N, C-alpha and C positions, 0 to 999 in steps of 0.2 A: 446443869451440865450440857445436856443435849442442846439447848438454845444456844449457848456459848460455842458449841462446836459448830452449829449450823451457820452462826454469824461469822465465825472465823473462816470456814470454808467458802462463804459467800464473799468474803473480802479478798480471799486468795485468788478466786476466779476474776473478781473485778480488776484486780491488780494485773493478772496475767492477760486480760483482754486489753487493758491499756497498753501494756507492752507490745502485744501483738500489732496493735493499731498503730502505735508510734514508730515501731521498729519492725516492719514486715518481715525482714530476714531471720529475725528471732525464732519465728514460727518454724521456718524451714530448718534452720540449724538445730533447734530442739528435737525435732523428729527425725533428722536424717543424719545425725553424726552420732559416734558412739559415746561420747561424753553426754550428750543430750539424753540418749536412751537410758544411760545408767542414772542419771539424775531422776527421770520419771519412774524408773524402777524402784529407786529408794523411797520416792514419795508414796508409791503403792504399798511398799513393805511396811513403812511407818505408819500409814493410815490404817493399814490392816492389823497391825499390832494393837492399836487402841479400839478400833471397831472393825470387824471383818466386813460387814455390809459395805461400809464406806470404801474400804480398800478395794472390794469387788467392783463397786460403782466407778471408782478412779479408774481401774484397770480396763473396764469396758469404755469408758469415755476416751482414755489415751489410745486405745486401739483404733477407735473411729476417727479420732484427729490425726492418727498416724496414716491410715488410709488416706484421709483428706489431703495431707501433706504430700504423700506420693502422687495423687492425682493432680494436684496443683503443679508440681513440679514438671509434670509431663504435658498437662493438657490446659491449664488455666492461661488464657490469652489476653487478660486484661492487664495494661501496663500502666505505670504511673507517669507523671509529668517529669520530663527530663529537658525541659527548656532552659534550666539554669546550668547545664553541663557545658563544659568546654570540650570540643572533639579534637582528637589528635590530628596532626598533619598527614594526609593521605598521599603526598606527592611521591613518596618513596616506597609505598607498598605495593605489593603485587597481588592481584585477585586471582585466586585459583579457579581454573576452569575445568568443567567435567562435561564429556560428551553425553547428550541426552537424545540423541536422533538414531539409535540403532534400530529400535522397534517402538513405534509410537504406542502400541497395546501396553507395553510394560515401561514407558517412557521415564516415569519417576520412580521406578524400582531399582535402577542400576545402582550398585554398591558404590559408595564414596571411599576414598583412600583412608587407610587407618589413621593417618595423621591429619585427615582434613580438618580444616577450620573455616568457618564462614568469614567472608571478607569483612573488613572493618567498615567499608562502605555500607554492606548491607545490614550490618549491626546497627549503625547510625540510622539507617533508614527505618529499621523496626522500631527503634526507640522514638524517633520522630512521630511514626504512625500511632504508636501506643500512647504517646504523650498527648496527641490530639484527641484520642479516644477518652483518656483518663481525665482530661480538662472538663470534659461533659459529665464524668462520673464523679469527680471531686475526690480522686484517689491520691493517696500519699506518694511522694517521690522515693524512687530508690536509685542507687547508683549503678554505673555501668558494670561494676564489679559484681554486685547483687544479681543483676540481670544475667551475667555469664553463668553464675553458680545456679540460679534457680531454672534457667532455660539452657543448660548445657546440652541436652539430648536434642533439643531443637536445632541448635547451632551446629551440631555434628551430622545433622540428618537432612538438611535441605541445602539446595544450591542458590546461587545468586540469582539465577533465572526464576526459580521458584519464589524467592522473596520478592522480586519485582512484580511477579503476578500477583502475589498476595497484597502488596501495597497498592496496587491499581484496582483490584477487585474485591479485597476485603475477605478473601478466602483462598485457601491453599489449592493449587492445581492438582487434579487426580487424573491419572491415566485411565484409558478405557477399561482396563482389566479390573481396577479397584472399584471403578463406578459401577461397572455391570455386576461385579460380584456382590457388593453391598445391596445393590437394587434386588438381585435375585434372592438374597438371604431375607430381606423384608418382605418381599412379595411371598415367599414361601411360608412366611410367618403370619400371613393374613393381612398384612398392611394395605391399605388402598393407594391407588395411583397418586391422589392429591397429597396424602400425608408422605408418601415416599419423596415426592417432588420437594415438599417443604424440608424434610430431613436432609435431602441432598444439598440443599442450599445452606443449611444451618451447620451440618457436621464438618465440613471443610473449613469453616471459620476457626476451628481449634485443632483438628487433626490433619496433619500433613499426610502426604501419600504413603511414605515408608512406615509412618506410625500405624496407620489403618492396616497394613499389611503385617507388620510385626506383631501388633497387639490384637489382632482379630483374625484376619485371613490364614496366617501360617498355622493357627492351631486346627484348621480343617485338614491340613495335609498329613500324610502318614508320619512324616518327619515330626510335625508339630504334635501329633498325638503321643508319639513315643516320649518327646522331652516333656510332656505335661506333667510327668511324675518321675524325675530323675533319681529318686531314692528307691525306685522299684522298678528297674529295667528287666523284665522278666525274660529269662533264657528258657527255663522249664519249671517244673513244679517244685525242683529241689534246688535251683540255682538262680540268682538273681545278681545284677550289679547295682551297687549303691554308690552314688557321687554327690558331692557337694563342691562346686567350684573346681578346684584343681586335685581334689581328693577323690580317687577312684579306688573302690573295693569290690572284691567278689564275696557274696554272702551264700552261704550253703545251709540247707535244711535238713537236719537229722535228729532223731530222737525228740522229735516234736519242739524243737528249738531251732532258732536261726543263729548261725555264728559268722563272724566276718574274718576274711583274711587280712594281711597287712597291706596298707595302700600300695598301689603299683602306678608307675609311670609308663607301663607298656599298654598302650591304648588299643593294641590289637585285641584287647579283652572284649571290645565291643563287637568283634566279628562273630561271636558266639550268639548273638541276638539273632533270632530267625529272621531271615530276608535281609539283613543289614550287609552293607559294603560302603567303603569309603569311596569317595569320588577321587581324591587325590591320595596323598600319604595318610598314615594313620595319625589321629589328633583327638583331642579330648572334646566330645560332643557336649559335655555337661558345662564347659566353661563359656557362658554366654557372652564374655567380654571379647572373645576370639572366635568368630564363626568357624565352624568345622563342617564342611559340606559332605553329606553322605546320602547314599541311596537306600530306598526301602523296596525291595523286590525288584531291583533294578531300575527304579524309576526316580527321576528328579523332574518335577513337572516345570514347564517354561516360565512360569511366574517366579517359582522357587529358585530355579537356575539363574534367572536374572538377578534375583535379590542377592544371590550368593556370588554372582559373577563366574558362573561355571556353565559348560554346555548342558543343554537340556537333553535327558536321555530317551523321552517319549512324548512327543507333542500331544497334548490333550486340551480340549476346549475349556473355556471359563465355566460354561454351564455344568459341564461333566464333572468338574472338580467341586463345585459348590453343591450341586444338587444331591450328592451322595451323603450329605450330612444333614439330618433333620434338625431344625432350629427350634428351641423352646427355652424358657427361662432357666430350666436346670442345665441343659448342655451347652448353652452359649449365654452365660451371664453377663459378659462384657457389653455385647452388642444390645442386648435387651436392656441393660441398665442405661446405655447410651440413649437408646430409643425413648425410655420413659423420661429421661431428663429433657430430651428435645421436645417432647410432647408438652412438657411443663412449660418450657421457655415459648413455645408457639402458640399455646393455648391462650 
């Protein structure tokens, strides 16, 4: 019975691997759609019904693959051969332009319009670039539609100027704020100058400037620290705000239990957080799809102000922002994980 079960599971994994290899987008859709997640959940439940250990093992495996799928969506930069694709006529298309010369220190942090779309010309250039790379790697082809689904965050967060720099240099341009901040973090963590230089060459090949700020440096700001746990926005020992997306609720502690009020659309509720104030009108700070600028203790530092497209309230230098936060694998896991990956690549 156990042998048959092991053989059956092995066959299922082989079939799954073949599907992922032949149809790369299947992997993304399986782990990034509601239907795909439901299918995975049912598989875990059925397996656990017959044997609990197998169910737990599958659950752990799917969690690991889910994390890998999310990392792939945002950071993986290897692209397949697109030489067989026919590109659309560009003669009637307009290319969006974005000013990037306001402050060279934060040049590539400036916000893009909510409806911003990367020009078709830049998309074609990226596909041609990755096609050339993937010919060397013997990678399978994907369609332009699959590219736009898998790399939607990239296409919404880089400009035509950045794409052309990437095509020419093989890495994304970083402004001096992001470069100096990342160097400072690594140096404070004990990395030597040679390894810092190697990592600064490798990291921009996959991480564009706004991604580094949003995924790494934003968490060092008071605003980033507050939003690191939106289910526990503490007001005092007896009150906290809990929110998930557009749902915002007040929670109260009494008689050793927490109780929640009805959801509210009155976002002035956040003003009860100590040191909190809105930059503009009241908005939902927990809705990551729509940026909601706010101050902590009256401060919005210049980098965050540039990222949000609002005036800075108190100029402070890059070293002052970064040096306040000790860096170690527990307090800053993303950059340390990236550092480990880069070390493996460069060793």
